[in-house]
mmCIF file as gemmi writes it, N, C-alpha and C atoms, coordinates in Angstrom:
data_model
loop_
_atom_site.group_PDB
_atom_site.id
_atom_site.type_symbol
_atom_site.label_atom_id
_atom_site.label_alt_id
_atom_site.label_comp_id
_atom_site.label_asym_id
_atom_site.label_entity_id
_atom_site.label_seq_id
_atom_site.pdbx_PDB_ins_code
_atom_site.Cartn_x
_atom_site.Cartn_y
_atom_site.Cartn_z
_atom_site.occupancy
_atom_site.B_iso_or_equiv
_atom_site.pdbx_formal_charge
_atom_site.auth_seq_id
_atom_site.auth_asym_id
_atom_site.pdbx_PDB_model_num
ATOM 1 N N . MET Axp A 1 ? 1.811 -6.336 22.491 1 0 ? 1 A 1
ATOM 2 C CA . MET Axp A 1 ? 2.996 -5.504 22.47 1 0 ? 1 A 1
ATOM 3 C C . MET Axp A 1 ? 4.057 -6.037 23.436 1 0 ? 1 A 1
ATOM 4 N N . HIS Axp A 2 ? 3.633 -6.56 24.582 1 0 ? 2 A 1
ATOM 5 C CA . HIS Axp A 2 ? 4.601 -6.982 25.588 1 0 ? 2 A 1
ATOM 6 C C . HIS Axp A 2 ? 4.789 -8.493 25.628 1 0 ? 2 A 1
ATOM 7 N N . GLN Axp A 3 ? 4.181 -9.213 24.71 1 0 ? 3 A 1
ATOM 8 C CA . GLN Axp A 3 ? 4.324 -10.667 24.664 1 0 ? 3 A 1
ATOM 9 C C . GLN Axp A 3 ? 5.638 -11.037 23.968 1 0 ? 3 A 1
ATOM 10 N N . PRO Axp A 4 ? 6.164 -12.237 24.223 1 0 ? 4 A 1
ATOM 11 C CA . PRO Axp A 4 ? 7.369 -12.686 23.518 1 0 ? 4 A 1
ATOM 12 C C . PRO Axp A 4 ? 7.132 -12.789 22.009 1 0 ? 4 A 1
ATOM 13 N N . LEU Axp A 5 ? 8.202 -12.641 21.239 1 0 ? 5 A 1
ATOM 14 C CA . LEU Axp A 5 ? 8.082 -12.671 19.783 1 0 ? 5 A 1
ATOM 15 C C . LEU Axp A 5 ? 7.487 -13.98 19.279 1 0 ? 5 A 1
ATOM 16 N N . ALA Axp A 6 ? 7.852 -15.093 19.891 1 0 ? 6 A 1
ATOM 17 C CA . ALA Axp A 6 ? 7.329 -16.382 19.44 1 0 ? 6 A 1
ATOM 18 C C . ALA Axp A 6 ? 5.816 -16.461 19.634 1 0 ? 6 A 1
ATOM 19 N N . GLU Axp A 7 ? 5.328 -15.96 20.729 1 0 ? 7 A 1
ATOM 20 C CA . GLU Axp A 7 ? 3.885 -15.992 20.989 1 0 ? 7 A 1
ATOM 21 C C . GLU Axp A 7 ? 3.136 -15.093 20.015 1 0 ? 7 A 1
ATOM 22 N N . VAL Axp A 8 ? 3.665 -13.923 19.772 1 0 ? 8 A 1
ATOM 23 C CA . VAL Axp A 8 ? 3.041 -13.009 18.805 1 0 ? 8 A 1
ATOM 24 C C . VAL Axp A 8 ? 3.124 -13.6 17.402 1 0 ? 8 A 1
ATOM 25 N N . GLY Axp A 9 ? 4.262 -14.237 17.074 1 0 ? 9 A 1
ATOM 26 C CA . GLY Axp A 9 ? 4.422 -14.865 15.764 1 0 ? 9 A 1
ATOM 27 C C . GLY Axp A 9 ? 3.404 -15.959 15.518 1 0 ? 9 A 1
ATOM 28 N N . LYS Axp A 10 ? 3.14 -16.782 16.525 1 0 ? 10 A 1
ATOM 29 C CA . LYS Axp A 10 ? 2.133 -17.838 16.382 1 0 ? 10 A 1
ATOM 30 C C . LYS Axp A 10 ? 0.75 -17.237 16.156 1 0 ? 10 A 1
ATOM 31 N N . TRP Axp A 11 ? 0.435 -16.185 16.916 1 0 ? 11 A 1
ATOM 32 C CA . TRP Axp A 11 ? -0.875 -15.549 16.76 1 0 ? 11 A 1
ATOM 33 C C . TRP Axp A 11 ? -1.009 -14.907 15.375 1 0 ? 11 A 1
ATOM 34 N N . LEU Axp A 12 ? 0.049 -14.202 14.938 1 0 ? 12 A 1
ATOM 35 C CA . LEU Axp A 12 ? -0.004 -13.569 13.621 1 0 ? 12 A 1
ATOM 36 C C . LEU Axp A 12 ? -0.094 -14.607 12.509 1 0 ? 12 A 1
ATOM 37 N N . ARG Axp A 13 ? 0.557 -15.754 12.692 1 0 ? 13 A 1
ATOM 38 C CA . ARG Axp A 13 ? 0.458 -16.828 11.696 1 0 ? 13 A 1
ATOM 39 C C . ARG Axp A 13 ? -0.995 -17.265 11.537 1 0 ? 13 A 1
ATOM 40 N N . SER Axp A 14 ? -1.7 -17.412 12.645 1 0 ? 14 A 1
ATOM 41 C CA . SER Axp A 14 ? -3.094 -17.833 12.552 1 0 ? 14 A 1
ATOM 42 C C . SER Axp A 14 ? -3.962 -16.756 11.896 1 0 ? 14 A 1
ATOM 43 N N . VAL Axp A 15 ? -3.665 -15.498 12.164 1 0 ? 15 A 1
ATOM 44 C CA . VAL Axp A 15 ? -4.421 -14.399 11.547 1 0 ? 15 A 1
ATOM 45 C C . VAL Axp A 15 ? -4.19 -14.368 10.041 1 0 ? 15 A 1
ATOM 46 N N . VAL Axp A 16 ? -2.92 -14.42 9.639 1 0 ? 16 A 1
ATOM 47 C CA . VAL Axp A 16 ? -2.588 -14.35 8.212 1 0 ? 16 A 1
ATOM 48 C C . VAL Axp A 16 ? -3.097 -15.591 7.484 1 0 ? 16 A 1
ATOM 49 N N . GLN Axp A 17 ? -2.953 -16.763 8.087 1 0 ? 17 A 1
ATOM 50 C CA . GLN Axp A 17 ? -3.437 -17.987 7.443 1 0 ? 17 A 1
ATOM 51 C C . GLN Axp A 17 ? -4.949 -17.96 7.298 1 0 ? 17 A 1
ATOM 52 N N . GLY Axp A 18 ? -5.654 -17.435 8.276 1 0 ? 18 A 1
ATOM 53 C CA . GLY Axp A 18 ? -7.106 -17.304 8.166 1 0 ? 18 A 1
ATOM 54 C C . GLY Axp A 18 ? -7.507 -16.371 7.037 1 0 ? 18 A 1
ATOM 55 N N . TYR Axp A 19 ? -6.783 -15.278 6.887 1 0 ? 19 A 1
ATOM 56 C CA . TYR Axp A 19 ? -7.051 -14.355 5.782 1 0 ? 19 A 1
ATOM 57 C C . TYR Axp A 19 ? -6.8 -15.05 4.45 1 0 ? 19 A 1
ATOM 58 N N . PHE Axp A 20 ? -5.686 -15.779 4.368 1 0 ? 20 A 1
ATOM 59 C CA . PHE Axp A 20 ? -5.366 -16.49 3.132 1 0 ? 20 A 1
ATOM 60 C C . PHE Axp A 20 ? -6.408 -17.571 2.836 1 0 ? 20 A 1
ATOM 61 N N . ASN Axp A 21 ? -6.878 -18.27 3.848 1 0 ? 21 A 1
ATOM 62 C CA . ASN Axp A 21 ? -7.871 -19.324 3.63 1 0 ? 21 A 1
ATOM 63 C C . ASN Axp A 21 ? -9.144 -18.769 3.003 1 0 ? 21 A 1
ATOM 64 N N . TYR Axp A 22 ? -9.494 -17.549 3.336 1 0 ? 22 A 1
ATOM 65 C CA . TYR Axp A 22 ? -10.72 -16.96 2.805 1 0 ? 22 A 1
ATOM 66 C C . TYR Axp A 22 ? -10.499 -16.261 1.464 1 0 ? 22 A 1
ATOM 67 N N . HIS Axp A 23 ? -9.384 -15.533 1.338 1 0 ? 23 A 1
ATOM 68 C CA . HIS Axp A 23 ? -9.184 -14.659 0.179 1 0 ? 23 A 1
ATOM 69 C C . HIS Axp A 23 ? -8.244 -15.212 -0.882 1 0 ? 23 A 1
ATOM 70 N N . ALA Axp A 24 ? -7.727 -16.417 -0.737 1 0 ? 24 A 1
ATOM 71 C CA . ALA Axp A 24 ? -6.729 -16.942 -1.674 1 0 ? 24 A 1
ATOM 72 C C . ALA Axp A 24 ? -7.395 -17.567 -2.894 1 0 ? 24 A 1
ATOM 73 N N . VAL Axp A 25 ? -8.053 -16.746 -3.678 1 0 ? 25 A 1
ATOM 74 C CA . VAL Axp A 25 ? -8.694 -17.187 -4.915 1 0 ? 25 A 1
ATOM 75 C C . VAL Axp A 25 ? -7.796 -16.812 -6.086 1 0 ? 25 A 1
ATOM 76 N N . PRO Axp A 26 ? -7.922 -17.488 -7.214 1 0 ? 26 A 1
ATOM 77 C CA . PRO Axp A 26 ? -7.079 -17.156 -8.369 1 0 ? 26 A 1
ATOM 78 C C . PRO Axp A 26 ? -7.215 -15.687 -8.767 1 0 ? 26 A 1
ATOM 79 N N . GLY Axp A 27 ? -6.091 -15.06 -9.044 1 0 ? 27 A 1
ATOM 80 C CA . GLY Axp A 27 ? -6.071 -13.664 -9.448 1 0 ? 27 A 1
ATOM 81 C C . GLY Axp A 27 ? -5.939 -12.693 -8.288 1 0 ? 27 A 1
ATOM 82 N N . ASN Axp A 28 ? -5.796 -13.175 -7.063 1 0 ? 28 A 1
ATOM 83 C CA . ASN Axp A 28 ? -5.756 -12.308 -5.897 1 0 ? 28 A 1
ATOM 84 C C . ASN Axp A 28 ? -4.403 -12.355 -5.186 1 0 ? 28 A 1
ATOM 85 N N . ILE Axp A 29 ? -3.366 -12.823 -5.853 1 0 ? 29 A 1
ATOM 86 C CA . ILE Axp A 29 ? -2.059 -12.991 -5.206 1 0 ? 29 A 1
ATOM 87 C C . ILE Axp A 29 ? -1.451 -11.647 -4.802 1 0 ? 29 A 1
ATOM 88 N N . VAL Axp A 30 ? -1.708 -10.601 -5.567 1 0 ? 30 A 1
ATOM 89 C CA . VAL Axp A 30 ? -1.167 -9.276 -5.238 1 0 ? 30 A 1
ATOM 90 C C . VAL Axp A 30 ? -1.746 -8.788 -3.913 1 0 ? 30 A 1
ATOM 91 N N . SER Axp A 31 ? -3.024 -9.004 -3.714 1 0 ? 31 A 1
ATOM 92 C CA . SER Axp A 31 ? -3.671 -8.61 -2.472 1 0 ? 31 A 1
ATOM 93 C C . SER Axp A 31 ? -3.134 -9.412 -1.29 1 0 ? 31 A 1
ATOM 94 N N . LEU Axp A 32 ? -2.848 -10.685 -1.491 1 0 ? 32 A 1
ATOM 95 C CA . LEU Axp A 32 ? -2.295 -11.524 -0.423 1 0 ? 32 A 1
ATOM 96 C C . LEU Axp A 32 ? -0.902 -11.047 -0.027 1 0 ? 32 A 1
ATOM 97 N N . ARG Axp A 33 ? -0.086 -10.738 -1.017 1 0 ? 33 A 1
ATOM 98 C CA . ARG Axp A 33 ? 1.264 -10.217 -0.731 1 0 ? 33 A 1
ATOM 99 C C . ARG Axp A 33 ? 1.184 -8.887 0.002 1 0 ? 33 A 1
ATOM 100 N N . SER Axp A 34 ? 0.271 -8.038 -0.425 1 0 ? 34 A 1
ATOM 101 C CA . SER Axp A 34 ? 0.102 -6.737 0.199 1 0 ? 34 A 1
ATOM 102 C C . SER Axp A 34 ? -0.326 -6.879 1.657 1 0 ? 34 A 1
ATOM 103 N N . PHE Axp A 35 ? -1.245 -7.795 1.932 1 0 ? 35 A 1
ATOM 104 C CA . PHE Axp A 35 ? -1.7 -8.01 3.302 1 0 ? 35 A 1
ATOM 105 C C . PHE Axp A 35 ? -0.546 -8.479 4.185 1 0 ? 35 A 1
ATOM 106 N N . ARG Axp A 36 ? 0.241 -9.422 3.698 1 0 ? 36 A 1
ATOM 107 C CA . ARG Axp A 36 ? 1.375 -9.93 4.473 1 0 ? 36 A 1
ATOM 108 C C . ARG Axp A 36 ? 2.395 -8.823 4.74 1 0 ? 36 A 1
ATOM 109 N N . LEU Axp A 37 ? 2.648 -7.988 3.741 1 0 ? 37 A 1
ATOM 110 C CA . LEU Axp A 37 ? 3.577 -6.877 3.916 1 0 ? 37 A 1
ATOM 111 C C . LEU Axp A 37 ? 3.059 -5.88 4.945 1 0 ? 37 A 1
ATOM 112 N N . GLU Axp A 38 ? 1.773 -5.566 4.905 1 0 ? 38 A 1
ATOM 113 C CA . GLU Axp A 38 ? 1.2 -4.618 5.868 1 0 ? 38 A 1
ATOM 114 C C . GLU Axp A 38 ? 1.234 -5.176 7.291 1 0 ? 38 A 1
ATOM 115 N N . VAL Axp A 39 ? 0.984 -6.468 7.444 1 0 ? 39 A 1
ATOM 116 C CA . VAL Axp A 39 ? 1.094 -7.082 8.77 1 0 ? 39 A 1
ATOM 117 C C . VAL Axp A 39 ? 2.537 -6.972 9.267 1 0 ? 39 A 1
ATOM 118 N N . SER Axp A 40 ? 3.492 -7.201 8.376 1 0 ? 40 A 1
ATOM 119 C CA . SER Axp A 40 ? 4.905 -7.094 8.749 1 0 ? 40 A 1
ATOM 120 C C . SER Axp A 40 ? 5.267 -5.667 9.171 1 0 ? 40 A 1
ATOM 121 N N . LYS Axp A 41 ? 4.762 -4.685 8.439 1 0 ? 41 A 1
ATOM 122 C CA . LYS Axp A 41 ? 5.038 -3.286 8.792 1 0 ? 41 A 1
ATOM 123 C C . LYS Axp A 41 ? 4.471 -2.923 10.157 1 0 ? 41 A 1
ATOM 124 N N . ARG Axp A 42 ? 3.248 -3.394 10.424 1 0 ? 42 A 1
ATOM 125 C CA . ARG Axp A 42 ? 2.64 -3.113 11.735 1 0 ? 42 A 1
ATOM 126 C C . ARG Axp A 42 ? 3.401 -3.795 12.864 1 0 ? 42 A 1
ATOM 127 N N . TRP Axp A 43 ? 3.887 -5.005 12.606 1 0 ? 43 A 1
ATOM 128 C CA . TRP Axp A 43 ? 4.667 -5.725 13.607 1 0 ? 43 A 1
ATOM 129 C C . TRP Axp A 43 ? 5.963 -4.978 13.907 1 0 ? 43 A 1
ATOM 130 N N . LEU Axp A 44 ? 6.609 -4.455 12.869 1 0 ? 44 A 1
ATOM 131 C CA . LEU Axp A 44 ? 7.835 -3.677 13.064 1 0 ? 44 A 1
ATOM 132 C C . LEU Axp A 44 ? 7.554 -2.409 13.861 1 0 ? 44 A 1
ATOM 133 N N . ARG Axp A 45 ? 6.455 -1.746 13.566 1 0 ? 45 A 1
ATOM 134 C CA . ARG Axp A 45 ? 6.106 -0.525 14.29 1 0 ? 45 A 1
ATOM 135 C C . ARG Axp A 45 ? 5.881 -0.806 15.775 1 0 ? 45 A 1
ATOM 136 N N . VAL Axp A 46 ? 5.193 -1.896 16.067 1 0 ? 46 A 1
ATOM 137 C CA . VAL Axp A 46 ? 4.95 -2.256 17.463 1 0 ? 46 A 1
ATOM 138 C C . VAL Axp A 46 ? 6.265 -2.588 18.157 1 0 ? 46 A 1
ATOM 139 N N . LEU Axp A 47 ? 7.156 -3.286 17.477 1 0 ? 47 A 1
ATOM 140 C CA . LEU Axp A 47 ? 8.452 -3.622 18.076 1 0 ? 47 A 1
ATOM 141 C C . LEU Axp A 47 ? 9.305 -2.373 18.281 1 0 ? 47 A 1
ATOM 142 N N . HIS Axp A 48 ? 9.163 -1.383 17.408 1 0 ? 48 A 1
ATOM 143 C CA . HIS Axp A 48 ? 9.871 -0.112 17.604 1 0 ? 48 A 1
ATOM 144 C C . HIS Axp A 48 ? 9.352 0.605 18.841 1 0 ? 48 A 1
ATOM 145 N N . CYS Axp A 49 ? 8.049 0.585 19.036 1 0 ? 49 A 1
ATOM 146 C CA . CYS Axp A 49 ? 7.461 1.252 20.2 1 0 ? 49 A 1
ATOM 147 C C . CYS Axp A 49 ? 7.792 0.516 21.493 1 0 ? 49 A 1
ATOM 148 N N . ARG Axp A 50 ? 8.031 -0.774 21.39 1 0 ? 50 A 1
ATOM 149 C CA . ARG Axp A 50 ? 8.318 -1.576 22.569 1 0 ? 50 A 1
ATOM 150 C C . ARG Axp A 50 ? 9.694 -1.295 23.141 1 0 ? 50 A 1
ATOM 151 N N . SER Axp A 51 ? 10.621 -0.939 22.301 1 0 ? 51 A 1
ATOM 152 C CA . SER Axp A 51 ? 11.991 -0.729 22.73 1 0 ? 51 A 1
ATOM 153 C C . SER Axp A 51 ? 12.323 0.754 22.7 1 0 ? 51 A 1
ATOM 154 N N . GLN Axp A 52 ? 13.028 1.233 23.715 1 0 ? 52 A 1
ATOM 155 C CA . GLN Axp A 52 ? 13.421 2.639 23.729 1 0 ? 52 A 1
ATOM 156 C C . GLN Axp A 52 ? 14.529 2.92 22.725 1 0 ? 52 A 1
ATOM 157 N N . GLU Axp A 53 ? 15.363 1.938 22.493 1 0 ? 53 A 1
ATOM 158 C CA . GLU Axp A 53 ? 16.479 2.148 21.575 1 0 ? 53 A 1
ATOM 159 C C . GLU Axp A 53 ? 16.184 1.641 20.169 1 0 ? 53 A 1
ATOM 160 N N . SER Axp A 54 ? 15.075 0.964 19.987 1 0 ? 54 A 1
ATOM 161 C CA . SER Axp A 54 ? 14.645 0.483 18.678 1 0 ? 54 A 1
ATOM 162 C C . SER Axp A 54 ? 15.742 -0.301 17.976 1 0 ? 54 A 1
ATOM 163 N N . ARG Axp A 55 ? 16.156 -1.383 18.56 1 0 ? 55 A 1
ATOM 164 C CA . ARG Axp A 55 ? 17.246 -2.181 18.007 1 0 ? 55 A 1
ATOM 165 C C . ARG Axp A 55 ? 16.837 -3.054 16.832 1 0 ? 55 A 1
ATOM 166 N N . ILE Axp A 56 ? 15.572 -3.328 16.68 1 0 ? 56 A 1
ATOM 167 C CA . ILE Axp A 56 ? 15.156 -4.219 15.598 1 0 ? 56 A 1
ATOM 168 C C . ILE Axp A 56 ? 15.076 -3.437 14.29 1 0 ? 56 A 1
ATOM 169 N N . THR Axp A 57 ? 15.623 -4.017 13.244 1 0 ? 57 A 1
ATOM 170 C CA . THR Axp A 57 ? 15.607 -3.393 11.921 1 0 ? 57 A 1
ATOM 171 C C . THR Axp A 57 ? 14.715 -4.222 11.002 1 0 ? 57 A 1
ATOM 172 N N . TRP Axp A 58 ? 14.451 -3.67 9.839 1 0 ? 58 A 1
ATOM 173 C CA . TRP Axp A 58 ? 13.636 -4.384 8.869 1 0 ? 58 A 1
ATOM 174 C C . TRP Axp A 58 ? 14.327 -5.677 8.438 1 0 ? 58 A 1
ATOM 175 N N . LYS Axp A 59 ? 15.635 -5.628 8.321 1 0 ? 59 A 1
ATOM 176 C CA . LYS Axp A 59 ? 16.385 -6.816 7.919 1 0 ? 59 A 1
ATOM 177 C C . LYS Axp A 59 ? 16.246 -7.929 8.958 1 0 ? 59 A 1
ATOM 178 N N . ARG Axp A 60 ? 16.323 -7.575 10.223 1 0 ? 60 A 1
ATOM 179 C CA . ARG Axp A 60 ? 16.186 -8.56 11.287 1 0 ? 60 A 1
ATOM 180 C C . ARG Axp A 60 ? 14.748 -9.071 11.377 1 0 ? 60 A 1
ATOM 181 N N . LEU Axp A 61 ? 13.792 -8.181 11.179 1 0 ? 61 A 1
ATOM 182 C CA . LEU Axp A 61 ? 12.394 -8.598 11.226 1 0 ? 61 A 1
ATOM 183 C C . LEU Axp A 61 ? 12.057 -9.531 10.061 1 0 ? 61 A 1
ATOM 184 N N . ALA Axp A 62 ? 12.73 -9.376 8.932 1 0 ? 62 A 1
ATOM 185 C CA . ALA Axp A 62 ? 12.457 -10.235 7.78 1 0 ? 62 A 1
ATOM 186 C C . ALA Axp A 62 ? 12.67 -11.705 8.128 1 0 ? 62 A 1
ATOM 187 N N . GLY Axp A 63 ? 13.634 -11.993 8.973 1 0 ? 63 A 1
ATOM 188 C CA . GLY Axp A 63 ? 13.838 -13.368 9.419 1 0 ? 63 A 1
ATOM 189 C C . GLY Axp A 63 ? 12.664 -13.88 10.227 1 0 ? 63 A 1
ATOM 190 N N . PHE Axp A 64 ? 12.122 -13.037 11.105 1 0 ? 64 A 1
ATOM 191 C CA . PHE Axp A 64 ? 10.944 -13.42 11.885 1 0 ? 64 A 1
ATOM 192 C C . PHE Axp A 64 ? 9.725 -13.606 10.979 1 0 ? 64 A 1
ATOM 193 N N . VAL Axp A 65 ? 9.599 -12.736 10.003 1 0 ? 65 A 1
ATOM 194 C CA . VAL Axp A 65 ? 8.467 -12.826 9.079 1 0 ? 65 A 1
ATOM 195 C C . VAL Axp A 65 ? 8.536 -14.134 8.297 1 0 ? 65 A 1
ATOM 196 N N . GLU Axp A 66 ? 9.716 -14.486 7.796 1 0 ? 66 A 1
ATOM 197 C CA . GLU Axp A 66 ? 9.862 -15.739 7.054 1 0 ? 66 A 1
ATOM 198 C C . GLU Axp A 66 ? 9.601 -16.946 7.95 1 0 ? 66 A 1
ATOM 199 N N . GLN Axp A 67 ? 9.979 -16.834 9.209 1 0 ? 67 A 1
ATOM 200 C CA . GLN Axp A 67 ? 9.796 -17.938 10.146 1 0 ? 67 A 1
ATOM 201 C C . GLN Axp A 67 ? 8.34 -18.106 10.558 1 0 ? 67 A 1
ATOM 202 N N . TRP Axp A 68 ? 7.641 -17.009 10.8 1 0 ? 68 A 1
ATOM 203 C CA . TRP Axp A 68 ? 6.312 -17.09 11.407 1 0 ? 68 A 1
ATOM 204 C C . TRP Axp A 68 ? 5.148 -16.893 10.452 1 0 ? 68 A 1
ATOM 205 N N . LEU Axp A 69 ? 5.28 -16.028 9.463 1 0 ? 69 A 1
ATOM 206 C CA . LEU Axp A 69 ? 4.141 -15.744 8.588 1 0 ? 69 A 1
ATOM 207 C C . LEU Axp A 69 ? 4.179 -16.64 7.357 1 0 ? 69 A 1
ATOM 208 N N . PRO Axp A 70 ? 3.055 -17.25 7.005 1 0 ? 70 A 1
ATOM 209 C CA . PRO Axp A 70 ? 3.042 -18.136 5.835 1 0 ? 70 A 1
ATOM 210 C C . PRO Axp A 70 ? 3.189 -17.334 4.541 1 0 ? 70 A 1
ATOM 211 N N . PRO Axp A 71 ? 3.842 -17.922 3.544 1 0 ? 71 A 1
ATOM 212 C CA . PRO Axp A 71 ? 3.96 -17.22 2.263 1 0 ? 71 A 1
ATOM 213 C C . PRO Axp A 71 ? 2.613 -17.205 1.535 1 0 ? 71 A 1
ATOM 214 N N . PRO Axp A 72 ? 2.346 -16.168 0.77 1 0 ? 72 A 1
ATOM 215 C CA . PRO Axp A 72 ? 1.071 -16.112 0.054 1 0 ? 72 A 1
ATOM 216 C C . PRO Axp A 72 ? 1.048 -17.111 -1.093 1 0 ? 72 A 1
ATOM 217 N N . LYS Axp A 73 ? -0.03 -17.863 -1.173 1 0 ? 73 A 1
ATOM 218 C CA . LYS Axp A 73 ? -0.232 -18.771 -2.304 1 0 ? 73 A 1
ATOM 219 C C . LYS Axp A 73 ? -1.725 -18.971 -2.502 1 0 ? 73 A 1
ATOM 220 N N . ILE Axp A 74 ? -2.088 -19.286 -3.717 1 0 ? 74 A 1
ATOM 221 C CA . ILE Axp A 74 ? -3.484 -19.492 -4.068 1 0 ? 74 A 1
ATOM 222 C C . ILE Axp A 74 ? -3.929 -20.853 -3.529 1 0 ? 74 A 1
ATOM 223 N N . LEU Axp A 75 ? -5.007 -20.872 -2.768 1 0 ? 75 A 1
ATOM 224 C CA . LEU Axp A 75 ? -5.483 -22.097 -2.132 1 0 ? 75 A 1
ATOM 225 C C . LEU Axp A 75 ? -6.747 -22.66 -2.769 1 0 ? 75 A 1
ATOM 226 N N . HIS Axp A 76 ? -7.461 -21.857 -3.551 1 0 ? 76 A 1
ATOM 227 C CA . HIS Axp A 76 ? -8.721 -22.29 -4.143 1 0 ? 76 A 1
ATOM 228 C C . HIS Axp A 76 ? -8.563 -22.451 -5.654 1 0 ? 76 A 1
ATOM 229 N N . PRO Axp A 77 ? -9.238 -23.413 -6.256 1 0 ? 77 A 1
ATOM 230 C CA . PRO Axp A 77 ? -9.151 -23.571 -7.709 1 0 ? 77 A 1
ATOM 231 C C . PRO Axp A 77 ? -10.019 -22.537 -8.431 1 0 ? 77 A 1
ATOM 232 N N . TYR Axp A 78 ? -9.829 -22.483 -9.743 1 0 ? 78 A 1
ATOM 233 C CA . TYR Axp A 78 ? -10.705 -21.635 -10.544 1 0 ? 78 A 1
ATOM 234 C C . TYR Axp A 78 ? -12.133 -22.153 -10.431 1 0 ? 78 A 1
ATOM 235 N N . PRO Axp A 79 ? -13.134 -21.286 -10.537 1 0 ? 79 A 1
ATOM 236 C CA . PRO Axp A 79 ? -14.522 -21.719 -10.349 1 0 ? 79 A 1
ATOM 237 C C . PRO Axp A 79 ? -14.965 -22.81 -11.322 1 0 ? 79 A 1
ATOM 238 N N . TYR Axp A 80 ? -14.473 -22.8 -12.56 1 0 ? 80 A 1
ATOM 239 C CA . TYR Axp A 80 ? -14.938 -23.804 -13.5 1 0 ? 80 A 1
ATOM 240 C C . TYR Axp A 80 ? -14.394 -25.192 -13.156 1 0 ? 80 A 1
ATOM 241 N N . PHE Axp A 81 ? -13.331 -25.293 -12.39 1 0 ? 81 A 1
ATOM 242 C CA . PHE Axp A 81 ? -12.881 -26.595 -11.886 1 0 ? 81 A 1
ATOM 243 C C . PHE Axp A 81 ? -13.701 -27.01 -10.67 1 0 ? 81 A 1
ATOM 244 N N . ARG Axp A 82 ? -14.037 -26.047 -9.858 1 0 ? 82 A 1
ATOM 245 C CA . ARG Axp A 82 ? -14.753 -26.337 -8.629 1 0 ? 82 A 1
ATOM 246 C C . ARG Axp A 82 ? -16.19 -26.784 -8.91 1 0 ? 82 A 1
ATOM 247 N N . PHE Axp A 83 ? -16.817 -26.203 -9.922 1 0 ? 83 A 1
ATOM 248 C CA . PHE Axp A 83 ? -18.209 -26.508 -10.215 1 0 ? 83 A 1
ATOM 249 C C . PHE Axp A 83 ? -18.362 -27.482 -11.382 1 0 ? 83 A 1
ATOM 250 N N . ASP Axp A 84 ? -17.32 -28.206 -11.681 1 0 ? 84 A 1
ATOM 251 C CA . ASP Axp A 84 ? -17.352 -29.136 -12.815 1 0 ? 84 A 1
ATOM 252 C C . ASP Axp A 84 ? -17.88 -30.489 -12.352 1 0 ? 84 A 1
ATOM 253 N N . ALA Axp A 85 ? -19.142 -30.513 -11.99 1 0 ? 85 A 1
ATOM 254 C CA . ALA Axp A 85 ? -19.771 -31.758 -11.522 1 0 ? 85 A 1
ATOM 255 C C . ALA Axp A 85 ? -20.568 -32.384 -12.66 1 0 ? 85 A 1
ATOM 256 N N . LYS Axp A 86 ? -20.43 -33.668 -12.802 1 0 ? 86 A 1
ATOM 257 C CA . LYS Axp A 86 ? -21.174 -34.4 -13.827 1 0 ? 86 A 1
ATOM 258 C C . LYS Axp A 86 ? -22.111 -35.372 -13.114 1 0 ? 86 A 1
ATOM 259 N N . TYR Axp A 87 ? -23.363 -35.239 -13.397 1 0 ? 87 A 1
ATOM 260 C CA . TYR Axp A 87 ? -24.364 -36.089 -12.781 1 0 ? 87 A 1
ATOM 261 C C . TYR Axp A 87 ? -24.881 -37.085 -13.82 1 0 ? 87 A 1
ATOM 262 N N . PRO Axp A 88 ? -24.959 -38.365 -13.471 1 0 ? 88 A 1
ATOM 263 C CA . PRO Axp A 88 ? -25.526 -39.33 -14.431 1 0 ? 88 A 1
ATOM 264 C C . PRO Axp A 88 ? -27.027 -39.121 -14.589 1 0 ? 88 A 1
ATOM 265 N N . ARG Axp A 89 ? -27.486 -39.317 -15.805 1 0 ? 89 A 1
ATOM 266 C CA . ARG Axp A 89 ? -28.924 -39.136 -16.061 1 0 ? 89 A 1
ATOM 267 C C . ARG Axp A 89 ? -29.565 -40.431 -16.384 1 0 ? 89 A 1
């Protein structure tokens, strides 16, 4: 809560990227977008609590989100591509 935005942004990037590395399977893009949005909402709430006058808006936070949080994308192939091994007999 009291750390600089850049430090929190780096930490959140690692958290979101770790989630994406595990859950970014085909057909799960909606869940990835939802997770990123929820992280952004929580970050905004913490920044609101940090300031007495609450100067940060969603529009301003969107710039930080684009800068620090990775965009959701599918990182794993479909299973039939992944398990398409041919062994010589």
